C-alpha positions as CSV (number, residue, x, y, z in Angstrom):
1,X,-5.3,76.7,29.4
2,X,-5.9,72.9,29.9
3,X,-8.7,73.0,27.4
4,X,-6.6,74.5,24.8
5,X,-3.9,71.9,25.2
6,X,-6.4,69.1,24.9
7,X,-7.8,70.6,21.7
8,X,-4.4,71.1,20.1
9,X,-3.4,67.5,21.0
10,X,-6.8,66.2,19.8
11,X,-6.2,68.0,16.4
12,X,-2.8,66.4,16.1
13,X,-4.1,62.9,16.9
14,X,-7.0,63.3,14.5
15,X,-4.8,64.1,11.7
16,X,-2.4,61.2,12.4
17,X,-5.3,58.7,12.6
18,X,-7.5,60.0,9.9
19,X,-5.5,62.2,7.6
20,X,-6.3,66.0,6.7
21,X,-9.4,65.1,4.6
22,X,-11.4,64.3,7.7
23,X,-9.8,66.7,10.2
24,X,-12.2,69.6,9.7
25,X,-15.1,67.3,10.5
26,X,-13.5,65.7,13.4
27,X,-12.0,68.9,14.8
28,X,-15.5,70.6,14.9
29,X,-16.7,67.4,16.7
30,X,-14.0,67.7,19.3
31,X,-14.5,71.5,19.8
32,X,-18.1,71.0,20.3
33,X,-17.6,68.1,22.6
34,X,-15.3,70.0,24.9
35,X,-17.6,73.1,24.9
36,X,-20.4,70.9,26.2
37,X,-18.2,69.2,28.7
38,X,-16.5,72.4,29.9
39,X,-19.9,73.9,30.8
40,X,-20.8,71.0,33.3
41,X,-22.1,72.1,36.7
42,X,-23.2,69.5,39.3
43,X,-27.0,69.2,39.6
44,X,-26.9,69.3,43.3
45,X,-25.0,72.6,43.3
46,X,-27.7,74.0,41.1
47,X,-30.4,72.8,43.5
48,X,-28.7,74.0,46.4
49,X,-28.0,77.5,45.2
50,X,-31.2,77.7,43.3
51,X,-29.3,78.7,40.0
52,X,-32.3,78.1,37.7
53,X,-36.0,78.7,37.7
54,X,-38.2,76.5,40.0
55,X,-39.5,74.4,37.0
56,X,-36.1,73.6,35.8
57,X,-34.9,72.8,39.3
58,X,-37.9,70.4,39.6
59,X,-37.0,68.8,36.4
60,X,-33.4,68.3,37.5
61,X,-34.7,66.7,40.7
62,X,-36.6,64.3,38.5
63,X,-33.4,63.6,36.5
64,X,-31.6,62.6,39.7
65,X,-34.5,60.4,40.8
66,X,-34.6,58.7,37.5
67,X,-30.8,58.4,37.5
68,X,-30.7,56.7,40.9
69,X,-33.8,54.4,40.0
70,X,-32.1,53.3,36.8
71,X,-29.1,52.1,38.5
72,X,-30.8,50.5,41.5
73,X,-33.9,49.0,39.9
74,X,-33.0,48.6,36.2
75,X,-29.3,47.5,36.6
76,X,-28.0,50.3,34.4
77,X,-24.5,51.8,35.0
78,X,-24.0,53.6,38.3
79,X,-21.7,56.5,37.5
80,X,-21.9,60.3,37.4
81,X,-23.5,60.7,34.0
82,X,-26.7,63.0,34.2
83,X,-25.7,64.2,37.7
84,X,-24.2,67.2,36.0
85,X,-25.9,70.0,33.9
86,X,-24.5,72.1,30.9
87,X,-26.2,75.2,29.6
88,X,-26.0,75.4,25.7
89,X,-26.8,78.1,23.3
90,X,-29.7,77.8,20.8
91,X,-32.7,75.5,20.5
92,X,-30.6,72.4,19.5
93,X,-27.3,70.9,20.4
94,X,-26.6,70.0,16.9
95,X,-27.8,68.4,13.7
96,X,-27.5,64.8,12.2
97,X,-27.2,64.2,8.5
98,X,-28.7,61.0,7.0
99,X,-28.0,59.9,3.5
100,X,-29.3,57.1,1.3
101,X,-28.9,56.5,-2.6
102,X,-31.7,57.7,-4.9
103,X,-33.0,54.1,-5.4
104,X,-32.2,52.5,-2.1
105,X,-33.6,52.8,1.4
106,X,-30.3,51.4,2.8
107,X,-28.3,54.2,4.6
108,X,-24.9,55.3,3.9
109,X,-22.6,54.9,6.9
110,X,-19.5,56.5,8.3
111,X,-16.9,54.9,10.6
112,X,-15.3,56.5,13.6
113,X,-13.2,55.3,16.7
114,X,-15.3,54.4,19.7
115,X,-18.7,54.6,18.1
116,X,-17.7,52.3,15.2
117,X,-19.9,52.7,12.0
118,X,-23.0,54.7,12.2
119,X,-25.8,55.8,9.8
120,X,-25.4,59.6,10.4
121,X,-22.8,62.4,10.5
122,X,-23.3,64.7,13.4
123,X,-22.6,68.4,13.5
124,X,-22.7,71.0,16.2
125,X,-23.1,73.8,13.5
126,X,-26.3,73.8,11.4
127,X,-24.5,75.7,8.8
128,X,-21.8,72.9,8.6
129,X,-24.5,70.3,8.5
130,X,-26.3,72.0,5.7
131,X,-23.1,72.4,3.8
132,X,-22.3,68.6,4.0
133,X,-25.9,67.8,3.1
134,X,-25.7,69.9,0.0
135,X,-22.4,68.2,-0.9
136,X,-24.0,64.8,-0.6
137,X,-27.0,65.8,-2.7
138,X,-24.7,67.0,-5.4
139,X,-23.2,63.4,-5.3
140,X,-26.7,62.0,-6.0
141,X,-27.8,61.1,-2.5
142,X,-31.1,61.6,-0.9
143,X,-30.5,63.5,2.3
144,X,-32.3,64.2,5.5
145,X,-31.2,66.6,8.2
146,X,-32.5,66.3,11.7
147,X,-32.0,68.1,15.1
148,X,-30.0,66.1,17.7
149,X,-32.1,65.4,20.7
150,X,-29.4,63.9,23.0
151,X,-25.7,63.6,23.4
152,X,-23.8,60.6,24.7
153,X,-20.1,59.5,25.1
154,X,-21.1,56.1,26.0
155,X,-19.8,56.7,29.6
156,X,-16.3,57.8,28.6
157,X,-17.2,61.1,30.2
158,X,-19.8,62.2,32.8
159,X,-22.4,63.1,30.2
160,X,-24.4,66.1,31.2
161,X,-28.1,66.9,31.2
162,X,-28.5,69.8,28.6
163,X,-30.6,72.9,28.8
164,X,-32.4,71.8,25.9
165,X,-33.5,68.6,27.7
166,X,-35.5,70.6,30.1
167,X,-37.8,71.6,27.3
168,X,-39.1,68.2,27.4
169,X,-42.2,67.0,29.5
170,X,-41.4,64.7,32.5
171,X,-42.2,61.4,31.0
172,X,-40.1,62.3,27.9
173,X,-37.3,63.5,29.9
174,X,-37.2,60.3,32.1
175,X,-37.2,58.3,29.0
176,X,-34.3,60.2,27.6
177,X,-32.1,59.5,30.7
178,X,-32.9,55.9,30.7
179,X,-32.4,55.6,26.8
180,X,-28.9,57.1,27.1
181,X,-27.9,55.0,30.1
182,X,-29.0,51.9,28.1
183,X,-26.4,52.8,25.5
184,X,-23.7,52.8,28.2
185,X,-24.9,49.3,29.3
186,X,-24.8,47.7,25.9
187,X,-23.4,49.3,22.6
188,X,-22.4,47.2,19.7
189,X,-19.9,48.9,17.3
190,X,-21.4,49.1,13.8
191,X,-24.9,48.3,14.5
192,X,-27.0,51.4,14.9
193,X,-30.3,49.5,14.5
194,X,-29.5,47.1,17.2
195,X,-28.2,49.9,19.6
196,X,-31.2,52.0,19.1
197,X,-33.9,49.4,19.2
198,X,-32.3,48.0,22.4
199,X,-32.2,51.5,23.9
200,X,-35.9,52.3,23.0
201,X,-37.0,49.1,24.5
202,X,-35.2,49.6,27.8
203,X,-36.4,53.3,27.7
204,X,-40.2,52.3,27.5
205,X,-40.0,49.5,30.0
206,X,-37.9,51.4,32.3
207,X,-40.2,54.5,32.3
208,X,-43.1,52.2,33.1
209,X,-41.5,50.7,36.2
210,X,-40.3,54.2,37.3
211,X,-43.8,55.5,37.1
212,X,-45.0,52.6,39.1
213,X,-42.5,52.7,41.8
214,X,-40.9,56.1,42.1
215,X,-41.8,58.1,45.4
216,X,-41.1,61.4,43.6
217,X,-44.3,61.4,41.6
218,X,-46.4,62.1,44.8
219,X,-44.3,65.1,45.7
220,X,-43.1,66.7,42.4
221,X,-45.0,69.7,41.1
222,X,-44.4,68.6,37.6
223,X,-47.3,66.1,37.8
224,X,-50.7,67.4,38.1
225,X,-52.1,64.0,38.6
226,X,-51.4,62.0,41.7
227,X,-53.0,58.9,40.2
228,X,-50.1,56.6,38.9
229,X,-52.5,54.9,36.6
230,X,-53.3,58.1,34.8
231,X,-49.5,58.8,34.2
232,X,-49.1,55.2,33.0
233,X,-51.8,55.7,30.6
234,X,-50.3,58.9,29.3
235,X,-47.1,57.3,28.5
236,X,-48.7,54.2,26.8
237,X,-50.8,56.5,24.7
238,X,-47.7,58.5,23.7
239,X,-45.9,55.4,22.7
240,X,-49.0,53.9,20.9
241,X,-49.2,57.1,18.7
242,X,-45.5,56.8,18.0
243,X,-45.8,53.2,17.0
244,X,-48.8,53.9,14.8
245,X,-46.9,56.5,12.9
246,X,-43.6,54.5,12.8
247,X,-45.5,51.4,11.5
248,X,-46.9,53.4,8.6
249,X,-43.5,54.9,7.8
250,X,-41.8,51.5,7.9
251,X,-44.5,50.0,5.6
252,X,-43.8,52.8,3.1
253,X,-40.1,52.0,3.4
254,X,-40.9,48.4,2.6
255,X,-42.9,49.4,-0.4
256,X,-40.0,51.5,-1.7
257,X,-37.7,48.4,-1.4
258,X,-40.1,46.5,-3.5
259,X,-40.2,49.2,-6.1
260,X,-36.5,49.4,-6.3
261,X,-36.2,45.6,-6.7
262,X,-39.1,45.3,-9.3
263,X,-38.1,48.1,-11.6
264,X,-34.4,48.2,-11.0
265,X,-33.8,48.1,-14.9
266,X,-36.2,51.1,-15.5
267,X,-34.8,54.2,-13.8
268,X,-37.7,56.3,-15.1
269,X,-40.3,53.9,-13.8
270,X,-38.4,53.7,-10.5
271,X,-38.4,57.5,-10.0
272,X,-42.1,57.7,-11.0
273,X,-43.2,55.1,-8.6
274,X,-41.1,56.5,-5.9
275,X,-42.3,60.1,-6.4
276,X,-46.0,59.0,-6.4
277,X,-45.6,57.0,-3.1
278,X,-43.7,59.8,-1.3
279,X,-46.2,62.5,-2.4
280,X,-49.0,60.5,-1.1
281,X,-47.4,60.0,2.1
282,X,-46.6,63.8,2.3
283,X,-50.3,64.5,1.7
284,X,-51.4,62.2,4.4
285,X,-48.8,63.1,7.2
286,X,-47.2,66.3,6.2
287,X,-49.8,68.6,4.5
288,X,-49.0,71.4,6.9
289,X,-45.7,73.1,7.3
290,X,-43.5,72.1,10.4
291,X,-43.1,74.3,13.3
292,X,-40.4,76.3,11.4
293,X,-42.7,77.0,8.6
294,X,-40.9,74.6,6.2
295,X,-42.7,72.0,4.0
296,X,-41.4,68.5,4.7
297,X,-40.1,66.7,1.5
298,X,-39.9,63.0,1.9
299,X,-37.1,60.9,0.4
300,X,-35.1,57.6,1.1
301,X,-33.0,59.2,3.8
302,X,-36.0,60.4,5.8
303,X,-36.7,56.8,6.6
304,X,-33.2,56.1,8.1
305,X,-33.8,57.2,11.6
306,X,-37.3,55.6,11.7
307,X,-36.0,52.3,10.8
308,X,-32.9,52.7,13.0
309,X,-34.8,53.5,16.1
310,X,-37.9,51.4,15.9
311,X,-37.7,48.5,13.3
312,X,-36.2,46.1,16.0
313,X,-38.1,47.3,19.1
314,X,-40.8,44.5,18.9
315,X,-38.0,41.7,18.9
316,X,-36.3,43.3,21.9
317,X,-39.6,43.6,23.8
318,X,-40.3,39.9,23.1
319,X,-37.0,39.1,24.6
320,X,-37.6,41.2,27.7
321,X,-40.9,39.5,28.2
322,X,-39.2,36.2,27.7
323,X,-37.0,36.7,31.0
324,X,-40.0,38.1,32.9
325,X,-39.0,41.6,32.7
326,X,-35.7,41.0,34.5
327,X,-33.5,43.7,33.2
328,X,-30.0,42.2,33.9
329,X,-31.0,39.0,32.4
330,X,-32.5,40.9,29.3
331,X,-29.0,42.8,28.9
332,X,-27.2,39.5,29.0
333,X,-29.5,37.7,26.6
334,X,-29.6,40.7,24.2
335,X,-25.7,40.6,24.1
336,X,-25.6,36.8,23.6
337,X,-28.1,37.1,20.9
338,X,-25.9,39.6,18.9
339,X,-22.9,37.4,19.3
340,X,-24.7,34.4,18.0
341,X,-25.8,36.4,14.9
342,X,-22.2,37.5,14.1
């Protein structure tokens, strides 16, 4: 009954704030949000009553360990986020739609309360995401649809660990928790690149410290190796591979920017150069179908999440190193740096 009242009031508020044109999108977001929040169960209850299989319970123990470590040792918010769990249907929570003009790598943005302006539109329904993507394609945009890996209310609610999160390996799962808590620590409205670069930096440095210092590693059945150095090497190798891939994607994005600048008066030439570059990239990295059996087709929008998440990470890493790995000092310096650049 309470949930129904909340949804009705939310819909009324959305219409009042944004008008009828946006109410369908915002209403689906509200319904999806309350569905996730309404399914929350305390992790301690799951562990005590053995409500899930042993591997899932072990991963939830890991989450609680990372959660406590993040607050005590990394200076991240100490609240009840990620002390609760939500079971959701399907392989993914939702889908993000990224858009960019045909001859620009700069993303289209959408503005919302709380989050500010962001470079994506998120949908809980894949069908709705595809429908919106098709609409934007008809308007001439390059479009890329990607599954949502995480969900955060920036600490406004007690964010849950999702059942889909438990599909991750231990290091990736630990990174996700630290990443999302980093958003709660520092989030700048209207600057997705700042927010994600900051969170990725905190995620990686935080996971390394957790791997070095956590007592869970020696007792958890999730880790086949008791040697901490081996686990650290595994994490570093994973990030090295990510960075190698991302550096090539960012280099391609930069080449596209040059093409659009040098040939802006010749649409046919721009399209020819663009297609040639993207087909070469597809052949090098995506010659095989993805796990769903679909052929990946690159366009300007494909580079939006790569740039958003990884382009500023090296600068944040330098900033963290400059304060000797002191996380609270790093948070303060990152915020001060953003204010100076306004």
